N, C-alpha and C positions, 0 to 999 in steps of 0.2 A: 373527291371522285367516289362514286358508288360502283361496286363491282358485284355481279352475280354470275353464276355459271349456268350454262345452257347446254342441254344434251340434244344432239341432232336427232330428228325423227327418223325412224327406219325408212329405207328407200327400196323400191323395187329394183331388181338387178339391172334392168336396161331401161330405166324410165326415160332415158334420152330419146328413145324412139316411140314409145307409147304415145306419148305426148301427142301422139296422133296428129291432130290437125288443129290449127288455130281457128277459132270461131270468129276472130276479128280480122278483117282485111287490113293489110299494111296501110298506114296513113300516107298521104302524099308527102313527098319530100319538097320542102320549100327552102327559100334562101333569104338570109338577112344580109344587108350590106354593112360591112365593118371597114370603114376607110375605103380602100380600093378593092378589098377582098369580098368574096361572097362566102357566107358560112351556111352550110346545109343543116337543116333541122327538121324534126318531125314532132308532132303533137298527138298523143293518144290519150283517150279518156276525157271526162268532162270536168272533174274536180268539183268544188275545191277539196284540198289545197292544190296550188301549183307546185309541182315537184320537178326539179332539174336533176337528171342523172348524168354524172360525169365519170366515165370509166377510163381505164388506161391499160397500156399506152396507146393502143390503136382503136380505131372505130370505123365502121362502114355501115351506114344506116340501112342500105338496101340488103346487104348480105346477112345482116343480123336476123332477118326474117326467114332465112333458109335453115336455121337450126331450130328444130321444134322446141327444145328445152328453153332456149333463149327467148323464143316467142312467148312461151307460157310464163316465164319470169317477168317479162315486160308487161304482159297482160295483168299479172297479179298486182304489180305496182299501180297500173292504170285503173284497177278496179276501185280504188279509193282516192284517186287524184287525177289531175290533168298532168300527164307525164310528158315532160319536154326533154328531148334528147338531141344532141347535135354532134357533128363531126368537127373536132377541133381543126384549126387551120393546119394544113399540111397532111391531113388524114382524110380517108374516105372520099366523100363527094364534095368537100370544101376545097377552096382554092389552095394551091401549094404555098409553102413558105417562100418568102423572098429575102429572108435573112435568118439569123439565129433566132430560135424560139425564146420567148420570155413570158413570165407570168403577167406582166402589164398588158401585153398584146392579147393574151388569152382572156383576161378580164374584160378588155374592150370587146372582144368577140362575144363573150357571154352577155354583156350589156346590149349588144346589137340584137341578139336573139330574143332577149327578154322584151326589148322594145317592140320587136316585130310581132310578138304574140300577145302584147299588152299585159304582161305580167308585172305587177308592181311589187309584190312581195312573194318570195319563193322559199321552199325548203330545198336544201342542197344535199344530194347524196353523192359522195366521192368514194370510188372504189380503187384500191391498189395505189393510186396516186392521190395524195391529199393536198398538194400545193395549191391548185386553182381554187378549190372549194374553201379551204382553210383561209387563204388570203382574202377571198371575196367576203367571207363571213366576218373576218376581223375588220376589214376596211369599209364594209357596207352593212353595218348591223341593222340599219333601218329597212333594208330590202330583204333581209334574210330572217325567216320565221324560225327555222331550226336547221341543224346540221347533223348529218349522219355520215360517219367515216367507217369504211369497211376494209379491213386488212391493209392498214396504212402504216407508214413509218414516219417518224419525226424528221429524219434526214432524207426520206424519199428513196433511200438506197436499198436495193435488193442485197447488196453487199457493201460493207463499210470500209474494208481494207482496199487501199488504192490499187494494189496489184491485181486483186481479184475483180475489182470494179472494171479495170481496163480489160481483163480477160472477158468479162461479161459483154462489154461493148464490142469487142472484136468478134465474139460469137454472134452477136446481133447483126453486125455488118456482113459477116461471111455466111451465115446460115439462116437469116431471116427469110421466111417464105418457104421453108422446107418442113415445117411441122415439128421442129425439134423442141419448141418451147411448150408443147402441150403438157409434157411431164412436169413442168414447173407451174404453169397456171392452172391446169385441170388434171392432176394425176389420176383421179378416179375415172376419167374418161379416156385415158391414154390408150386403152385397148379397144376402144370403140372405133372401128375402122371408118365408119361414116363420119363420125365427129372429127377424127384426125384429118380426113380428106377435106371436110368443110373448113376446119381451122387453118389448114395450109393455104387454101384459096383466100380465106379471110385475111391472113397476114399479108399476102401479096397485094390484095386489093386495098388494104388499109393505107399502106405507104411503102415507099421504097426502103431498102436496107439502110441507106444513108440517112433518110429522114427518121427512121426508127431509132437509129443510133443517136441522132441529135435530141430527140424528144426524151429518150430514156436518160441520156446524159444530163439534160436539164433537170429531170426528176431526181437523179442521184445527187446532183450538186445543190439541190434546194434544201436548206436547213430551216426547219420551221420552229425550232426551239424558242425563237423570239417572237413568233407570230401566235402560236397556240395559246399562250397565257392572255393574249389580248382579245380572245373570242368571248363574247358576252351573250351569245344566243344559246338556247338549250341544245345540248350536244349528246348524241349517242354514238359510242364507239363499239363496233362489232368486229370480233376477230376470231378466226378459227384457230383453235389451240395448236394443231399439228400442221399449220400452214408451212409448206416447204419453201415458199417464195419469200414471205415476209414473216419472220419469227414472232411468236406471241409476245415476246418481250417488247417488241417495237410498238405493238398496240397498247400494251400497258403503259409504256412511257408516254405515248401520245395522250392517253386519257388522263394521266396524272398531271399533265401540263395545262389542261383546259379546265378552267374553273367550273365546278359542278357537273362535269361530264359523267355520264353513266357508261360503264364498261360491261359488255356482255361477252363472255368467252364461250364459244360454241365448239362442239366436237366437229372435226373434219379437217381436211388437208387442202382443199381447193382454194385458190386465190382468184378464180375466174370472176369477172366483174359482177355479174348479176346475183343478188340474193335469190336462192331457189324458191320457186313458186310454192313448193310443198314443204319447205323448211320452216321451222318456227321463227327464224329471223324475220321472214316477211311479215308474219303476224305482229311481231314486236315493233317493226318499223311502222306498220299501219297504226298501231296503238300509240306509238310515240308521236307521230305526226298529226293524228286526228283525235286522240283521246278515247278512241274506242277500237274494239277488235271485232271485225265482222264475223257473224256466224254463218259459215258457208255450208248450206245444206247440200247433201249429195244430189247429183243430177241423175235422173232415171231415164233410161233409154232402152229400146228394144234392140237386141243384138244376138248374133249367133256366136256362141263361145266355143273355141277350139282348145282342147288340151292334147298335147303330144307327150309321149313317154317312150324312152328307149327300153327295149326288152333285153334282159340279161346283161345289162351294162356293168354290173359289179364283177361278174365272172370275166367279162371281156377285158375290163380294166386290169384285173389281176394278171391275166395272161400276157397282155401287151406291155405292162409297166407304165409308170407315170408319164414319162416323156412322150411315148408313142400314143398313149391314150389321150393326152392333152391335145396333141396335133389332130387326132381324129375328131375330138370334140369340137375343135375350132372349125374343121371342115363341116361337121354337122350343123353348127350354129350358122355358118355362112349360108349353107344350103337352105335351111329353114327360113332365114331372114330374106333370102332372095325370093322364095316362094311367097312369103307374106307381102313383100313389096309388089310382086307381079299381080297378086290377086287382091290388092288393096286391103290387106289385113292390118290390124293395129296391134303391135306387140305390147302386151301388158307387163309381163315379167317372165322369168325363168324359174322353174321349180325343180331343183335337182338337175337332171339332164333332160328335162322337158320344157316345153314352152306353153304359155297361156296367151291367147290372142282373141281379138273380137273382130267381127265383120258386120257390115250393115246389110249384107246380102247372103242368104244361106247357100245358094248355089255356088257362089265363089268360095265360100268357106269349105264346102265339101270337096270342091275341085282342088283347092289348095291342099287339103289334107291328103288327097289322092296323090298329088305331085310330091308331097313330102315323103310319103311312104315309098313311092317308087324311086325317088331320088336317093334316099338313104339306103335303099337296097343295093344300089350300084356302089355304095361305099362299104358294103358288107355290114350294114347296121340294120337291125330289125327294130321297127317302131310300131306303136299303136296310137290311134287317134280316137277321141271321143268328141261328139258335138251335140249341142242343144241350143235351141232358140228360145229366148224368154226375156223378161224385163230385168235389167241389171242396174245397180247403183254405181255411178262413177264418182269417185271422190279421192282427191290427193293422188291422182295417177293410178289408182288401183280400182278393181271391180269387186263387187260383192252381191249377195242375193241368192235366192234359191236356185235361179237359173245357172249360176256359177257352180253351185254344189252338184246339180244334176249333171252338168257337163263333165265334171271331174269324175263322178261315179260311173258315168257311161264309159269313160276312157279306161277306168280300172277293169271293166268287164270285157274290153276289146281284146281280141287275140293278136298274135304276132302277125305283122304286115296287114293289119285290119283297120278299116275306118268304120266305126260303129256310131250310129246316130239314134236320137230319140224319134218317136213317131211324129213329133212336132216338126222336126227338120224334114223328114220324109214327105210329109203332107205339103210343106211349103215349096218343095222343089219339083212339083208336078209339072211336066212339060219340058224339063231340062235335059232329057235323055239320060239321066242318071238312073241306074237300076239298083234295086236293093233286094236282099234276101232276109226273110223274117227270122229273127233270132229268139223269138218267144217273149214271154212276159217275165219281168224280173222285179225284185224288190231292191231298191237302191239304198245303200247304207246311209242312214240318217235322213232319208227323204220319205215322206209319207206316201202311201198308195203303191200301186203296181204300175210298171212302165214297160210298154212294148218297145223293143229295140230292133234295129235293122242294120245289117252290114252292107256296105257298098259292094255291089257285084263287080267282080274282077272284069276288066275290059270296058267298063262304062267310060265313054269318052265324049263328053258334051262339047259342043262347039264353043269357040271363044265367045261368040255373041250370047249364047245361053248362059255362060258363066259370068256375063257382065263385063267382058274385057273387050278392048279394041283389038282389031286384027293384028296391029303392030306388036301387040304384047305376046304373041305366040313365040314359044321358044322350043 
């Protein structure tokens, strides 16, 4: 077993929403016949190689496309492969179980999907649950080119003690579909209200509580200690060192049992199925499966960049105390995100107590900033906003370029309750009914030349249509 350590790349604070929008339309859901059952599957990307991703314990092919980060993660794998995903029997869009689940039945279903898509040899990626992928690789070495196991256990058990195992199963049966398991599978996103809401619906749509209990019980009772040594295909074991669901010791044990397996220990806590699109694990999986690592050049696009910043936040926090200030910040964040959603902005990240966002339309960007300033004023919070339109580089979920620096510097010069824009933005919103006051020519720190800036005139109220919104979006 070869072992190396891997440090997780820095992440933007709320990358889960930035992620903006998928540039790839969801593929059609098709069905393979396995005995009397129909197994739902999707194919994304062109390959080669053919890669089958098996996550656990639940799956729902359609709902996965509603979480932007999951979409980005899937697209990352499909960028170098023909990615095949399917809902196991009893989950998602596939037919329900008509008896206790077992690995033989799951392997039959996998065979049916591979036959339907014409895949003769595939790489298998198994996340959280190793049973199906490990068993298939050991018993069908001629059909498996490589195996990747992510955050898995030899015993499949989240807990090994029988009493605790029973407690876990009871929790699943009584609280499945309530969102209670986000803190186990994805603790870094447990405070993301949108993700928790999506996860809760995802759990309910994946399967019923009793089916969830059956499948997790199968996983917990599956001992792979006699299977893993029989695997003879190249194997990569990825495990997050601080995983709260499956301890790192389990990953080390699994890698030690597989001849020639390579173990990579990454920083992080999440056990959520998909390797992050912007995490180094995805690059390593690509290199492991293809022998090369793609050089992803930054994408360049024209965007209006919005920076927001609370004024006097340090003094306010000191007066209120930590608990009250935290609650007020939560209200602040919710209001800003609501405005971004209504005006179709893309949250990039938070900087201190401010936001960075991009828009494909400058009028909507200015209107959004205006709504943010007014809305926060009702909360007793003073904020300032700065905007600039220019070419930005998009890479790994973040933005960069001179346009970004200009937007940040404009925000620094804005006054309390003020929306300040560059002349570029002002010129682009002609005809929008937005009014501006000349704030003179300024030198922006670190930016060459002189820049004329304009403040949004109080009382500017463009129509929903001029802001690029549908009438139903008025609030």
